[in-house]
C-alpha positions in Angstrom: 43.9 -138.8 6.2 42.5 -136.4 3.6 43.3 -136.8 -0.1 44.5 -133.8 -2.1 41.1 -133.5 -3.8 39.4 -133.6 -0.4 41.8 -131.0 0.9 41.1 -128.7 -2.0 37.3 -129.2 -1.5 37.7 -128.3 2.2 39.6 -125.1 1.4 37.1 -124.1 -1.2 34.2 -124.8 1.2 36.0 -122.8 3.9 36.5 -119.8 1.5 32.9 -120.0 0.4 31.7 -120.1 4.0 34.0 -117.1 4.9 32.7 -115.2 1.9 29.1 -115.9 2.8 29.8 -114.6 6.3 31.5 -111.5 5.0 28.8 -110.8 2.3 25.8 -110.6 4.7 26.5 -107.4 6.6 24.4 -105.0 8.6 24.5 -101.2 9.1 23.1 -99.1 12.0 21.1 -96.2 10.6 20.0 -94.2 13.7 22.3 -95.7 16.4 25.7 -96.5 14.9 28.7 -98.2 16.4 30.9 -95.8 18.4 28.3 -93.1 18.4 26.9 -91.0 21.3 23.2 -90.1 21.4 20.6 -88.2 23.5 17.3 -89.9 24.6 14.4 -88.0 26.2 13.7 -89.4 29.6 10.2 -87.8 29.6 9.1 -89.9 26.7 7.1 -93.1 27.2 7.8 -94.4 23.7 9.5 -97.7 23.4 13.2 -97.7 22.4 13.5 -98.5 18.7 16.4 -98.7 16.2 16.8 -99.2 12.5 19.1 -101.5 10.5 19.8 -102.1 6.9 21.3 -105.3 5.5 23.3 -106.2 2.3 24.1 -109.5 0.7 21.9 -111.6 3.0 19.6 -114.6 2.4 15.9 -114.5 2.9 15.6 -114.7 6.7 15.1 -112.6 9.8 17.5 -111.2 12.3 17.0 -111.6 16.1 17.8 -108.3 17.9 18.9 -108.0 21.5 19.3 -104.7 23.4 22.0 -104.8 26.2 22.1 -102.3 29.0 25.3 -101.1 30.8 24.8 -103.8 33.5 24.6 -106.6 31.0 20.8 -107.1 31.2 19.3 -108.1 27.8 16.0 -107.1 26.2 14.8 -109.2 23.2 13.5 -106.8 20.6 11.3 -107.5 17.5 12.8 -109.4 14.6 13.8 -107.6 11.4 13.9 -109.1 7.8 17.3 -109.4 6.2 15.9 -108.6 2.7 15.6 -106.7 0.5 19.0 -105.0 0.5 19.5 -101.4 1.7 15.9 -101.2 3.1 15.4 -99.7 6.6 14.1 -102.3 9.1 12.7 -101.1 12.4 13.1 -103.1 15.6 11.1 -102.2 18.8 12.4 -103.1 22.2 10.4 -103.9 25.4 11.8 -100.9 27.3 10.5 -97.3 27.3 12.8 -94.3 27.0 11.9 -93.1 30.5 13.4 -96.4 31.7 16.8 -95.8 30.0 19.8 -94.3 31.8 23.1 -92.8 30.7 25.8 -95.3 29.9 27.2 -97.6 27.3 24.5 -99.7 25.6 24.8 -102.4 22.8 22.7 -103.9 20.1 23.3 -107.5 19.0 22.1 -108.7 15.6 21.9 -112.5 15.2 20.6 -114.6 12.3 21.0 -118.0 10.7 21.0 -116.1 7.3 19.0 -118.8 5.6 21.1 -121.6 4.3 24.3 -119.4 4.3 26.7 -118.7 7.1 25.0 -117.3 10.3 25.8 -113.8 11.3 26.4 -112.1 14.7 27.0 -108.4 14.7 27.2 -105.8 17.5 26.8 -102.0 17.8 28.2 -100.3 20.9 27.2 -96.7 21.6 26.7 -94.3 24.5 23.3 -92.9 25.6 22.9 -89.6 27.4 19.5 -89.8 29.0 17.8 -86.7 30.4 14.6 -84.6 30.2 14.2 -82.6 27.0 14.8 -78.9 27.7 12.2 -76.3 26.7 13.2 -72.7 25.8 10.7 -69.9 25.3 11.0 -67.5 22.4 9.8 -64.0 23.2 8.9 -61.9 20.0 10.2 -58.4 19.7 8.0 -55.6 18.3 9.7 -52.6 16.7 8.3 -49.0 16.9 9.5 -46.5 14.3 10.7 -43.1 15.7 11.6 -40.2 13.3 14.1 -37.6 14.6 14.0 -34.1 13.0 17.4 -32.3 13.4 17.2 -28.6 14.3 19.7 -26.2 12.8 20.1 -22.9 14.6 21.0 -19.7 12.6 21.7 -16.5 14.6 20.7 -13.0 13.2 22.3 -10.1 15.3 20.8 -6.5 15.7 22.7 -3.7 17.5 21.1 -1.4 20.1 23.2 1.8 20.8 23.1 3.6 24.2 24.2 7.3 24.0 25.9 9.1 27.0 26.2 12.9 26.8 29.2 14.4 28.8 29.0 17.7 30.7 30.2 20.6 28.5 33.4 22.4 29.2 33.5 26.1 30.0 35.2 28.8 27.9 35.5 32.4 29.4 34.7 35.3 27.1 33.2 38.7 27.6 29.5 38.2 28.3 27.0 39.3 30.8 25.2 36.1 31.5 26.2 32.5 31.2 23.5 29.8 31.0 25.2 26.5 31.2 23.2 23.4 30.4 23.6 19.8 31.3 21.7 17.0 29.5 20.8 14.0 31.6 19.9 10.7 29.9 17.9 8.4 32.2 18.9 4.7 32.4 17.5 2.6 29.7 14.4 0.5 30.5 14.5 -3.1 29.2 11.3 -5.0 28.4 11.2 -8.7 27.5 9.3 -10.1 24.5 8.9 -13.9 23.8 8.7 -15.0 20.2 7.7 -18.5 19.2 10.1 -19.1 16.4 8.6 -22.3 15.1 6.5 -25.3 16.2 7.8 -28.9 15.8 5.3 -31.6 15.1 6.9 -35.0 16.1 4.8 -38.2 15.9 4.0 -40.3 18.9 2.9 -43.8 18.1 0.3 -45.7 20.1 1.2 -49.4 19.7 -1.2 -52.2 19.4 -0.3 -55.8 18.6 -2.3 -58.1 16.4 -1.5 -61.8 16.7 -1.7 -64.1 13.7 -1.3 -67.8 13.7 0.3 -70.1 11.2 0.9 -73.9 11.2 4.1 -75.5 10.1 4.3 -79.2 9.4 7.4 -80.9 10.8 9.6 -82.8 8.4 11.9 -85.8 8.8 15.6 -85.8 8.3 16.7 -89.1 7.0 19.8 -90.7 8.6 23.1 -91.1 6.6 24.1 -94.6 6.1 27.6 -95.3 7.6 30.4 -96.3 5.3 31.4 -99.1 7.7 29.3 -102.1 8.5 28.6 -103.4 12.0 31.6 -105.2 13.6 31.4 -108.9 14.6 29.7 -109.5 18.0 31.9 -109.9 21.0 29.0 -110.3 23.5 27.6 -113.8 23.8 23.9 -113.3 24.6 22.0 -115.5 27.1 18.4 -115.0 25.6 19.2 -116.6 22.3 21.7 -119.3 21.2 23.6 -117.7 18.4 24.8 -120.2 15.7 27.4 -117.8 14.6 28.9 -117.7 18.1 28.9 -121.5 18.6 32.0 -123.7 18.2 31.9 -125.8 15.0 30.6 -129.3 15.4 33.0 -132.3 15.2 31.5 -133.3 11.9 32.3 -130.0 10.3 35.4 -129.7 8.3 38.5 -128.5 10.1 39.1 -125.7 7.6 35.6 -124.3 8.1 35.9 -124.6 11.9 39.2 -122.7 11.8 37.7 -120.0 9.6 34.7 -119.5 11.8 36.5 -119.6 15.1 39.0 -117.0 13.9 36.1 -114.6 13.2 33.4 -115.1 15.8 34.2 -117.9 18.3 35.3 -116.9 21.8 35.2 -118.2 25.3 32.5 -116.7 27.4 33.2 -116.2 31.2 30.6 -118.0 33.3 30.7 -115.3 36.0 28.3 -112.4 35.1 30.5 -109.7 36.8 33.4 -110.9 34.8 31.4 -110.7 31.5 30.3 -107.1 32.4 33.8 -106.1 33.3 35.2 -107.4 30.0 32.4 -105.7 28.1 33.0 -102.4 29.7 36.7 -102.6 28.9 35.9 -103.5 25.3 33.5 -100.6 25.0 36.0 -98.2 26.5 38.6 -99.3 24.1 36.2 -98.9 21.1 35.1 -95.5 22.4 38.7 -94.3 22.3 38.8 -95.2 18.6 35.6 -93.2 17.9 36.5 -90.2 20.1 36.4 -87.8 17.1 32.9 -88.8 16.1 30.5 -85.9 16.5 27.8 -86.5 19.1 24.2 -86.2 17.9 20.8 -86.8 19.2 18.1 -89.1 17.9 15.8 -87.2 20.2 15.9 -83.4 20.1 17.7 -82.1 23.2 15.9 -78.7 23.2 12.4 -77.8 22.0 11.4 -74.1 21.5 7.9 -72.6 22.2 6.7 -69.1 21.5 5.4 -66.9 24.3 1.9 -65.9 23.3 1.4 -63.4 26.1 1.9 -60.0 24.4 2.6 -58.4 27.7 5.8 -60.3 27.9 7.0 -59.2 24.4 9.9 -56.8 24.1 9.3 -53.4 22.4 12.3 -51.7 20.7 12.5 -48.5 18.7 13.8 -48.1 15.2 15.1 -44.5 14.8 15.3 -42.7 11.4 16.4 -39.1 10.6 14.0 -36.7 8.8 15.0 -33.6 6.9 16.5 -30.9 9.0 14.5 -27.9 10.2 16.2 -24.5 10.3 15.5 -22.1 13.2 16.7 -18.4 12.9 17.4 -16.8 16.3 17.6 -13.0 16.5 20.2 -11.7 19.0 20.4 -8.1 20.3 23.8 -6.5 21.1 24.1 -3.3 23.2 26.9 -0.8 22.5 27.7 2.5 24.3 28.3 5.9 22.4 29.7 9.0 24.2 28.7 12.5 23.0 30.9 15.5 23.9 28.9 18.8 23.7 30.4 22.1 22.4 32.1 24.3 25.0 30.1 26.9 26.9 31.4 30.4 26.7 31.4 32.4 29.9 31.8 36.3 30.0 34.6 37.3 32.2 33.7 39.3 35.3 30.1 38.6 35.2 27.9 36.2 37.2 27.0 32.8 36.0 23.5 31.7 35.7 22.5 28.4 37.4 23.1 25.3 35.4 20.0 24.3 33.4 19.4 20.6 33.4 17.8 19.1 30.4 16.4 15.6 30.7 16.6 13.6 27.6 13.9 11.0 26.7 14.2 7.7 28.5 15.7 5.2 26.1 14.1 1.8 25.9 15.5 -1.7 25.0 13.7 -4.8 24.2 15.1 -8.3 25.2 13.8 -11.0 23.0 13.4 -14.7 24.1 13.2 -17.3 21.5 10.9 -20.3 22.1 10.5 -23.5 20.0 7.2 -25.2 20.6 6.6 -28.9 20.4 3.2 -30.3 19.4 3.0 -34.1 19.5 0.9 -35.8 16.9 -0.4 -39.1 18.2 -1.0 -41.9 15.6 -2.0 -45.5 16.0 0.4 -48.2 15.0 -0.6 -51.9 14.7 2.1 -54.5 14.5 1.1 -58.0 13.3 3.1 -60.8 14.8 2.7 -64.3 13.4 3.0 -67.2 15.9 3.9 -70.4 14.1 2.9 -73.7 15.6 4.7 -76.8 14.4 2.6 -80.0 14.1 3.9 -83.5 13.5 1.3 -85.7 11.8 1.3 -89.2 13.2 2.1 -90.6 9.7 5.2 -88.4 9.5 6.3 -89.5 12.9 5.8 -93.2 12.2 7.6 -93.0 8.8 10.5 -91.1 10.4 10.9 -93.6 13.2 10.7 -96.4 10.7 13.7 -95.1 8.7 15.7 -94.1 11.7 15.3 -90.3 11.0 15.0 -87.2 13.1 11.9 -84.9 13.2 13.0 -81.3 12.4 
């Protein structure tokens, strides 16, 4: 039977133990609990992940990668100290061996002389080949359009028709009536080149220039919530934090530890996997609103360097207007009535004398606007940028759990 002092010591020890367990926490930097991520199935790089720790003792964490079927992969250890420092763990499985499904990471450590830890990250992996899109440059050719304003100037051509004279009888011996005949007008056509337009026709040639862009690393954002306590009991490592308290440990400490991490593990593998899937599904529902992101880039873009494939477009501008004056001829008809002819009564009338007037002429003018193309050479320089990722940048980015951009 415990004394009051002993009881107080047990409670204090239990509180200290619980505090130590709570103080040493881990955070997922690239793969976070409840997240969904893309992995490139064409990559032969080993799967890696990055953790950060806070409030832990000088020790290392054992890391286990668990696939959707419950198979475990023992990854490299990571130091628990210093605080808030990215720690990279590499797993013995390549990305081209991954497959889509719910995966887990288990972090285990004795945490020095303090309470051991056992944390877990559950997340979904979408595994597939990285897609490649081709960017085709577009070359623009300028085209200047000159508006044409038409102005009409009208001239009038008059055709005169003379009527036959009327006859008036009066005393006379001889009457000599006359009739004037005007021949039909003869029309000739004359073509006038009003003006000549000189538009520019561009002969396009393309010059390729190259430039190099160095890729950069986008650092991950540390989550506000630490990793939850592990619910998977691994088989590769005996986790102290997941073991029942020994009989010699105080009852208070045992109760504290069992309430946080102890659980019964089904002996049947299928049952363990079934329980794990149910647990991951329940946790996935809680994180349904988390935006999906990819540790690997889902799409990479390359530039088509074959200029024959490039698209050519025109950029149209309007130049100052050109005025063209067109002369139009209008034909009108005028009738002339001659004076009456006097005829002497009782005498004979002389034959009618026909007088032929000069043949009138008319000129029909056609207006033409000539076009003379001026050919000029145009060289468009297109810069093709190639992105390079130095190995030092890639290694550093992987070490901090970042993404190459």
